[in-house]
C-alpha positions as YAML, in Angstrom:
chain: A
units: angstrom
residues:
- id: 1
  name: MET
  ca: [-61.82, -52.10, -16.94]
- id: 2
  name: LYS
  ca: [-58.72, -52.60, -14.89]
- id: 3
  name: LYS
  ca: [-56.66, -50.74, -17.47]
- id: 4
  name: GLN
  ca: [-59.12, -47.82, -17.47]
- id: 5
  name: MET
  ca: [-59.00, -47.68, -13.62]
- id: 6
  name: LYS
  ca: [-55.13, -47.69, -13.61]
- id: 7
  name: LYS
  ca: [-55.17, -44.98, -16.23]
- id: 8
  name: PHE
  ca: [-57.62, -42.87, -14.16]
- id: 9
  name: MET
  ca: [-55.57, -43.29, -10.97]
- id: 10
  name: LEU
  ca: [-52.32, -42.41, -12.82]
- id: 11
  name: VAL
  ca: [-53.85, -39.23, -14.28]
- id: 12
  name: GLY
  ca: [-55.37, -38.30, -10.93]
- id: 13
  name: GLY
  ca: [-52.09, -38.84, -9.15]
- id: 14
  name: ILE
  ca: [-50.19, -36.65, -11.61]
- id: 15
  name: ALA
  ca: [-52.78, -33.92, -11.15]
- id: 16
  name: ILE
  ca: [-52.51, -34.07, -7.40]
- id: 17
  name: LEU
  ca: [-48.70, -34.00, -7.55]
- id: 18
  name: SER
  ca: [-48.92, -31.01, -9.95]
- id: 19
  name: THR
  ca: [-51.18, -29.13, -7.61]
- id: 20
  name: LEU
  ca: [-48.92, -29.79, -4.62]
- id: 21
  name: PHE
  ca: [-45.92, -28.78, -6.61]
- id: 22
  name: LEU
  ca: [-47.45, -25.54, -7.73]
- id: 23
  name: ALA
  ca: [-48.73, -24.87, -4.20]
- id: 24
  name: GLY
  ca: [-45.16, -25.38, -2.89]
- id: 25
  name: CYS
  ca: [-43.77, -22.96, -5.46]
- id: 26
  name: GLN
  ca: [-46.33, -20.40, -4.61]
- id: 27
  name: SER
  ca: [-45.59, -20.74, -0.91]
- id: 28
  name: ASN
  ca: [-41.80, -20.37, -1.44]
- id: 29
  name: ASN
  ca: [-42.28, -17.30, -3.63]
- id: 30
  name: ALA
  ca: [-44.51, -15.69, -1.05]
- id: 31
  name: GLU
  ca: [-41.80, -16.34, 1.57]
- id: 32
  name: GLU
  ca: [-39.12, -14.90, -0.69]
- id: 33
  name: GLU
  ca: [-41.21, -11.81, -1.30]
- id: 34
  name: THR
  ca: [-41.74, -11.30, 2.43]
- id: 35
  name: SER
  ca: [-38.09, -11.93, 3.34]
- id: 36
  name: SER
  ca: [-36.75, -9.63, 0.57]
- id: 37
  name: GLU
  ca: [-38.84, -6.62, 1.51]
- id: 38
  name: ALA
  ca: [-37.03, -3.49, 0.21]
- id: 39
  name: VAL
  ca: [-35.13, -1.51, 2.86]
- id: 40
  name: THR
  ca: [-36.36, 2.08, 3.08]
- id: 41
  name: GLU
  ca: [-35.73, 5.01, 5.26]
- id: 42
  name: GLU
  ca: [-38.81, 4.14, 7.30]
- id: 43
  name: ASN
  ca: [-37.74, 0.45, 8.09]
- id: 44
  name: VAL
  ca: [-33.88, 0.65, 8.01]
- id: 45
  name: GLU
  ca: [-33.56, 0.99, 11.76]
- id: 46
  name: GLY
  ca: [-32.88, -2.50, 13.12]
- id: 47
  name: SER
  ca: [-32.71, -4.00, 9.57]
- id: 48
  name: LEU
  ca: [-29.52, -5.86, 10.18]
- id: 49
  name: GLU
  ca: [-30.50, -7.52, 13.46]
- id: 50
  name: GLY
  ca: [-29.13, -11.03, 13.54]
- id: 51
  name: GLU
  ca: [-26.20, -10.24, 11.17]
- id: 52
  name: SER
  ca: [-22.59, -10.52, 12.25]
- id: 53
  name: LEU
  ca: [-20.33, -8.16, 10.38]
- id: 54
  name: ARG
  ca: [-16.56, -7.88, 10.20]
- id: 55
  name: ILE
  ca: [-15.73, -4.20, 10.68]
- id: 56
  name: GLY
  ca: [-12.36, -2.62, 10.00]
- id: 57
  name: THR
  ca: [-10.69, 0.66, 10.91]
- id: 58
  name: SER
  ca: [-7.16, 2.01, 11.06]
- id: 59
  name: GLY
  ca: [-6.44, 3.25, 14.61]
- id: 60
  name: VAL
  ca: [-3.68, 5.62, 13.41]
- id: 61
  name: PHE
  ca: [-5.57, 8.61, 11.90]
- id: 62
  name: ALA
  ca: [-6.61, 11.17, 14.39]
- id: 63
  name: PRO
  ca: [-9.17, 12.65, 14.82]
- id: 64
  name: PHE
  ca: [-11.02, 9.87, 13.00]
- id: 65
  name: SER
  ca: [-9.68, 6.58, 14.27]
- id: 66
  name: TYR
  ca: [-6.90, 6.43, 16.89]
- id: 67
  name: TYR
  ca: [-5.95, 5.14, 20.26]
- id: 68
  name: GLU
  ca: [-6.33, 7.13, 23.52]
- id: 69
  name: GLU
  ca: [-3.23, 7.54, 25.76]
- id: 70
  name: ASP
  ca: [-3.73, 4.10, 27.25]
- id: 71
  name: GLY
  ca: [-2.87, 2.59, 23.89]
- id: 72
  name: GLN
  ca: [-5.88, 0.21, 24.10]
- id: 73
  name: THR
  ca: [-9.04, 2.33, 23.67]
- id: 74
  name: LEU
  ca: [-10.10, 3.18, 20.16]
- id: 75
  name: THR
  ca: [-11.69, 6.62, 19.73]
- id: 76
  name: GLY
  ca: [-12.42, 9.26, 17.14]
- id: 77
  name: TYR
  ca: [-15.04, 10.42, 14.67]
- id: 78
  name: ASP
  ca: [-15.23, 7.09, 12.77]
- id: 79
  name: ILE
  ca: [-15.32, 4.94, 15.91]
- id: 80
  name: GLU
  ca: [-18.25, 6.93, 17.28]
- id: 81
  name: LEU
  ca: [-19.91, 6.79, 13.86]
- id: 82
  name: LEU
  ca: [-19.43, 3.01, 13.73]
- id: 83
  name: ASP
  ca: [-20.80, 2.59, 17.22]
- id: 84
  name: LYS
  ca: [-23.92, 4.63, 16.23]
- id: 85
  name: LEU
  ca: [-24.41, 2.59, 13.07]
- id: 86
  name: GLN
  ca: [-24.23, -0.67, 14.98]
- id: 87
  name: GLU
  ca: [-26.74, 0.62, 17.51]
- id: 88
  name: PHE
  ca: [-29.06, 1.88, 14.79]
- id: 89
  name: LEU
  ca: [-28.84, -1.04, 12.33]
- id: 90
  name: GLY
  ca: [-28.73, -3.80, 15.00]
- id: 91
  name: TYR
  ca: [-25.90, -5.96, 13.71]
- id: 92
  name: GLU
  ca: [-23.40, -7.78, 15.83]
- id: 93
  name: LEU
  ca: [-19.61, -7.11, 15.69]
- id: 94
  name: ALA
  ca: [-17.81, -10.28, 14.58]
- id: 95
  name: GLY
  ca: [-15.24, -11.19, 17.17]
- id: 96
  name: GLY
  ca: [-16.63, -8.54, 19.46]
- id: 97
  name: GLU
  ca: [-14.25, -5.81, 18.34]
- id: 98
  name: TYR
  ca: [-13.12, -3.77, 15.30]
- id: 99
  name: GLN
  ca: [-10.33, -5.15, 13.23]
- id: 100
  name: VAL
  ca: [-7.56, -2.62, 13.23]
- id: 101
  name: GLN
  ca: [-5.24, -2.50, 10.19]
- id: 102
  name: ASP
  ca: [-2.94, -0.11, 8.37]
- id: 103
  name: TYR
  ca: [-4.44, 1.54, 5.28]
- id: 104
  name: ALA
  ca: [-2.95, -0.68, 2.66]
- id: 105
  name: PRO
  ca: [-4.02, -3.97, 4.33]
- id: 106
  name: LEU
  ca: [-7.39, -2.44, 5.13]
- id: 107
  name: VAL
  ca: [-8.13, -1.68, 1.50]
- id: 108
  name: THR
  ca: [-6.85, -5.16, 0.51]
- id: 109
  name: SER
  ca: [-8.99, -6.89, 3.13]
- id: 110
  name: LEU
  ca: [-12.09, -5.14, 1.76]
- id: 111
  name: SER
  ca: [-11.27, -5.89, -1.86]
- id: 112
  name: GLU
  ca: [-10.70, -9.60, -1.01]
- id: 113
  name: GLY
  ca: [-13.87, -9.91, 1.08]
- id: 114
  name: LYS
  ca: [-12.05, -10.49, 4.39]
- id: 115
  name: LEU
  ca: [-13.90, -7.52, 5.87]
- id: 116
  name: ASP
  ca: [-17.52, -6.55, 5.36]
- id: 117
  name: VAL
  ca: [-17.36, -2.86, 6.21]
- id: 118
  name: ALA
  ca: [-14.69, -0.32, 7.13]
- id: 119
  name: ALA
  ca: [-14.64, 3.30, 8.26]
- id: 120
  name: ALA
  ca: [-11.31, 5.03, 8.68]
- id: 121
  name: ALA
  ca: [-11.46, 8.33, 6.86]
- id: 122
  name: LEU
  ca: [-11.34, 6.24, 3.67]
- id: 123
  name: CYS
  ca: [-11.40, 8.41, 0.56]
- id: 124
  name: ALA
  ca: [-13.81, 7.10, -2.11]
- id: 125
  name: THR
  ca: [-11.28, 7.37, -4.94]
- id: 126
  name: SER
  ca: [-12.16, 6.23, -8.45]
- id: 127
  name: GLU
  ca: [-9.53, 3.40, -8.18]
- id: 128
  name: ARG
  ca: [-11.05, 2.08, -4.96]
- id: 129
  name: GLN
  ca: [-14.54, 2.25, -6.38]
- id: 130
  name: GLU
  ca: [-13.47, -0.36, -8.94]
- id: 131
  name: ILE
  ca: [-12.72, -2.93, -6.21]
- id: 132
  name: MET
  ca: [-15.13, -2.06, -3.45]
- id: 133
  name: ASP
  ca: [-18.41, -0.27, -2.71]
- id: 134
  name: PHE
  ca: [-18.85, 3.08, -0.90]
- id: 135
  name: THR
  ca: [-21.79, 4.88, 0.61]
- id: 136
  name: GLU
  ca: [-22.42, 8.49, -0.23]
- id: 137
  name: PRO
  ca: [-19.83, 10.63, 1.53]
- id: 138
  name: TYR
  ca: [-20.42, 11.54, 5.17]
- id: 139
  name: LEU
  ca: [-17.64, 14.25, 5.11]
- id: 140
  name: ASN
  ca: [-15.98, 16.17, 2.33]
- id: 141
  name: SER
  ca: [-12.26, 16.45, 2.40]
- id: 142
  name: GLY
  ca: [-9.20, 17.36, 0.40]
- id: 143
  name: GLN
  ca: [-5.44, 16.96, 0.61]
- id: 144
  name: ARG
  ca: [-3.02, 19.54, 1.96]
- id: 145
  name: VAL
  ca: [0.70, 20.00, 1.91]
- id: 146
  name: MET
  ca: [2.71, 20.07, 5.23]
- id: 147
  name: ILE
  ca: [6.15, 21.55, 5.67]
- id: 148
  name: ASN
  ca: [8.62, 22.00, 8.47]
- id: 149
  name: THR
  ca: [8.79, 25.79, 9.07]
- id: 150
  name: GLU
  ca: [12.43, 25.49, 10.20]
- id: 151
  name: ALA
  ca: [13.58, 24.21, 6.77]
- id: 152
  name: ASP
  ca: [14.17, 26.59, 3.94]
- id: 153
  name: THR
  ca: [12.63, 24.58, 1.07]
- id: 154
  name: GLY
  ca: [10.81, 27.38, -0.73]
- id: 155
  name: ILE
  ca: [7.61, 25.23, -0.75]
- id: 156
  name: THR
  ca: [4.40, 27.30, -0.70]
- id: 157
  name: GLY
  ca: [1.96, 24.65, -1.99]
- id: 158
  name: ILE
  ca: [1.39, 21.56, -4.14]
- id: 159
  name: ASP
  ca: [2.88, 23.23, -7.33]
- id: 160
  name: ASP
  ca: [6.30, 23.39, -5.63]
- id: 161
  name: LEU
  ca: [6.74, 19.65, -5.06]
- id: 162
  name: GLY
  ca: [7.80, 18.62, -8.58]
- id: 163
  name: ASP
  ca: [11.45, 17.98, -7.65]
- id: 164
  name: LYS
  ca: [11.14, 17.45, -3.84]
- id: 165
  name: THR
  ca: [11.17, 14.48, -1.53]
- id: 166
  name: VAL
  ca: [7.52, 13.94, -0.45]
- id: 167
  name: GLY
  ca: [6.32, 11.78, 2.43]
- id: 168
  name: VAL
  ca: [2.93, 9.99, 2.25]
- id: 169
  name: GLU
  ca: [1.06, 7.27, 4.10]
- id: 170
  name: LYS
  ca: [1.14, 3.95, 2.17]
- id: 171
  name: GLY
  ca: [-2.16, 3.03, 0.48]
- id: 172
  name: THR
  ca: [-3.88, 6.40, 1.00]
- id: 173
  name: ALA
  ca: [-5.46, 8.83, -1.45]
- id: 174
  name: SER
  ca: [-2.39, 11.09, -0.87]
- id: 175
  name: HIS
  ca: [-0.12, 8.23, -1.91]
- id: 176
  name: ALA
  ca: [-2.17, 7.66, -5.09]
- id: 177
  name: TYR
  ca: [-2.20, 11.41, -5.91]
- id: 178
  name: ALA
  ca: [1.59, 11.76, -5.40]
- id: 179
  name: SER
  ca: [2.31, 8.65, -7.48]
- id: 180
  name: LYS
  ca: [0.16, 9.90, -10.42]
- id: 181
  name: ASN
  ca: [0.87, 13.66, -10.34]
- id: 182
  name: LEU
  ca: [4.37, 14.23, -8.94]
- id: 183
  name: GLU
  ca: [6.43, 12.58, -11.61]
- id: 184
  name: GLY
  ca: [9.70, 14.37, -10.81]
- id: 185
  name: ALA
  ca: [9.43, 14.02, -7.02]
- id: 186
  name: LYS
  ca: [10.84, 11.28, -4.88]
- id: 187
  name: ILE
  ca: [7.97, 9.65, -3.06]
- id: 188
  name: GLU
  ca: [8.63, 8.13, 0.36]
- id: 189
  name: ALA
  ca: [5.74, 5.94, 1.53]
- id: 190
  name: TYR
  ca: [5.38, 5.15, 5.29]
- id: 191
  name: ASP
  ca: [3.19, 2.46, 6.85]
- id: 192
  name: LYS
  ca: [1.75, 5.02, 9.20]
- id: 193
  name: ILE
  ca: [1.27, 8.77, 8.88]
- id: 194
  name: THR
  ca: [3.13, 9.31, 12.13]
- id: 195
  name: GLY
  ca: [6.27, 7.98, 10.38]
- id: 196
  name: ALA
  ca: [5.89, 10.62, 7.62]
- id: 197
  name: PHE
  ca: [5.35, 13.39, 10.21]
- id: 198
  name: GLU
  ca: [8.50, 12.21, 12.09]
- id: 199
  name: ALA
  ca: [10.50, 12.26, 8.88]
- id: 200
  name: LEU
  ca: [9.33, 15.75, 8.08]
- id: 201
  name: GLN
  ca: [10.21, 16.95, 11.60]
- id: 202
  name: GLN
  ca: [13.73, 15.51, 11.12]
- id: 203
  name: ASN
  ca: [14.02, 17.03, 7.60]
- id: 204
  name: LYS
  ca: [14.33, 13.58, 6.00]
- id: 205
  name: VAL
  ca: [11.60, 14.68, 3.56]
- id: 206
  name: ASP
  ca: [10.82, 18.13, 2.19]
- id: 207
  name: ALA
  ca: [7.04, 17.90, 2.58]
- id: 208
  name: VAL
  ca: [4.19, 15.58, 3.47]
- id: 209
  name: ILE
  ca: [0.84, 15.31, 1.64]
- id: 210
  name: GLN
  ca: [-2.02, 14.31, 3.90]
- id: 211
  name: ASP
  ca: [-5.78, 14.77, 4.26]
- id: 212
  name: ALA
  ca: [-6.63, 18.26, 5.38]
- id: 213
  name: PRO
  ca: [-8.63, 17.32, 8.56]
- id: 214
  name: ASN
  ca: [-5.64, 15.26, 9.80]
- id: 215
  name: VAL
  ca: [-3.26, 18.15, 9.03]
- id: 216
  name: ALA
  ca: [-5.44, 20.58, 10.98]
- id: 217
  name: TYR
  ca: [-5.78, 18.16, 13.92]
- id: 218
  name: TYR
  ca: [-1.96, 17.56, 14.08]
- id: 219
  name: VAL
  ca: [-1.19, 21.27, 14.08]
- id: 220
  name: LYS
  ca: [-3.82, 21.92, 16.65]
- id: 221
  name: THR
  ca: [-2.78, 19.20, 19.06]
- id: 222
  name: GLN
  ca: [1.01, 19.12, 18.60]
- id: 223
  name: THR
  ca: [1.77, 22.63, 19.92]
- id: 224
  name: ASP
  ca: [5.48, 22.03, 20.14]
- id: 225
  name: SER
  ca: [5.83, 20.90, 16.59]
- id: 226
  name: THR
  ca: [7.28, 23.11, 13.85]
- id: 227
  name: LEU
  ca: [5.12, 21.47, 11.20]
- id: 228
  name: GLU
  ca: [2.24, 23.36, 9.56]
- id: 229
  name: GLY
  ca: [-0.13, 23.05, 6.62]
- id: 230
  name: ILE
  ca: [0.24, 25.40, 3.69]
- id: 231
  name: GLY
  ca: [-1.49, 26.26, 0.47]
- id: 232
  name: GLU
  ca: [-5.05, 25.47, -0.56]
- id: 233
  name: GLU
  ca: [-6.71, 22.04, -0.32]
- id: 234
  name: PHE
  ca: [-6.62, 20.03, -3.57]
- id: 235
  name: ASN
  ca: [-7.75, 16.75, -4.97]
- id: 236
  name: GLN
  ca: [-11.23, 17.15, -3.38]
- id: 237
  name: ASP
  ca: [-13.06, 15.06, -5.99]
- id: 238
  name: GLU
  ca: [-10.98, 12.02, -4.98]
- id: 239
  name: SER
  ca: [-11.03, 12.69, -1.22]
- id: 240
  name: PRO
  ca: [-14.53, 12.50, 0.25]
- id: 241
  name: TYR
  ca: [-14.85, 10.24, 3.26]
- id: 242
  name: ALA
  ca: [-17.37, 7.42, 2.98]
- id: 243
  name: VAL
  ca: [-18.12, 4.07, 4.62]
- id: 244
  name: ALA
  ca: [-16.48, 1.31, 2.48]
- id: 245
  name: LEU
  ca: [-17.97, -2.13, 1.86]
- id: 246
  name: THR
  ca: [-17.01, -5.25, -0.12]
- id: 247
  name: LYS
  ca: [-17.90, -5.06, -3.82]
- id: 248
  name: ASP
  ca: [-21.65, -5.73, -4.41]
- id: 249
  name: SER
  ca: [-22.24, -5.79, -0.77]
- id: 250
  name: PRO
  ca: [-25.79, -6.81, 0.32]
- id: 251
  name: TYR
  ca: [-25.48, -4.25, 3.15]
- id: 252
  name: LYS
  ca: [-24.78, -1.12, 1.14]
- id: 253
  name: GLU
  ca: [-28.37, 0.15, 1.13]
- id: 254
  name: ASN
  ca: [-28.68, -0.38, 4.86]
- id: 255
  name: PHE
  ca: [-25.64, 1.73, 5.58]
- id: 256
  name: GLU
  ca: [-26.52, 4.29, 2.89]
- id: 257
  name: LEU
  ca: [-29.97, 4.83, 4.39]
- id: 258
  name: ALA
  ca: [-28.68, 4.93, 7.93]
- id: 259
  name: LEU
  ca: [-26.26, 7.70, 7.01]
- id: 260
  name: LYS
  ca: [-29.11, 9.56, 5.32]
- id: 261
  name: VAL
  ca: [-31.06, 9.35, 8.58]
- id: 262
  name: PHE
  ca: [-28.05, 10.61, 10.46]
- id: 263
  name: GLU
  ca: [-27.72, 13.53, 8.06]
- id: 264
  name: GLU
  ca: [-31.35, 14.46, 8.55]
- id: 265
  name: ASP
  ca: [-31.48, 14.15, 12.32]
- id: 266
  name: GLY
  ca: [-28.30, 16.11, 12.91]
- id: 267
  name: THR
  ca: [-26.06, 13.19, 14.00]
- id: 268
  name: LEU
  ca: [-23.38, 13.90, 11.36]
- id: 269
  name: LYS
  ca: [-23.46, 17.56, 12.16]
- id: 270
  name: GLU
  ca: [-22.81, 16.84, 15.76]
- id: 271
  name: LEU
  ca: [-19.93, 14.52, 14.92]
- id: 272
  name: ASN
  ca: [-18.40, 17.10, 12.62]
- id: 273
  name: LYS
  ca: [-18.61, 19.76, 15.29]
- id: 274
  name: LYS
  ca: [-17.12, 17.47, 17.95]
- id: 275
  name: TRP
  ca: [-14.27, 16.05, 15.97]
- id: 276
  name: THR
  ca: [-13.27, 18.41, 13.15]
- id: 277
  name: GLU
  ca: [-13.98, 21.91, 14.26]
...
């Protein structure tokens, strides 16, 4: 009788434990389903509240990311875009400020997971897409050739650079293009585009390749300069500007949808008009 009672209690105990275990699993699954609700255009606003993100930019690429005359205040298209994204998505800025880096270190930091997000007129090139994620482009761009009009180089466009000395900014889409396509040219890579512009002004290089919006901005604002952009834009397929994220980023959909909202409500149009026209 005692053996039967022990057997009954053992079986009953196992049944109770099984019920509790299953109930616990069901409860956890329910919580997971609730917490992993898909982000949509309708609920993306505020979807990153409570998150702290490491955001990078360049600070040397007008009119997208550069310092005002005080040398301390960041401004430009991308800075305003990042400010609007933070306000819309609700995340906190890690360290309370943007992490400013040159282009080559900026790309490396993203690929190594030292930054979560970056916006700095970064071109979504095929090479970069192998090591980091990008949103859909927020601005289409291409490269353009710059020359010093006081120098007699005979350069009229990209096809004339085969045997010339060409300045580029290190780590940019222009650098990648020149390295792959200008086999006979001597490529001079500068840490900042301002170095390339100065070299061209001093005739240390025959031409500079740079993103078309930056070329247009430089010519527009540097009225005493003898530099100008020539020829048609090229390499457009490798030059669209997009927000960059670490590879397999959990935040990609949030930023993608936020930009879609900005496209639909006219925010991007206003930024384009303000900074690039």
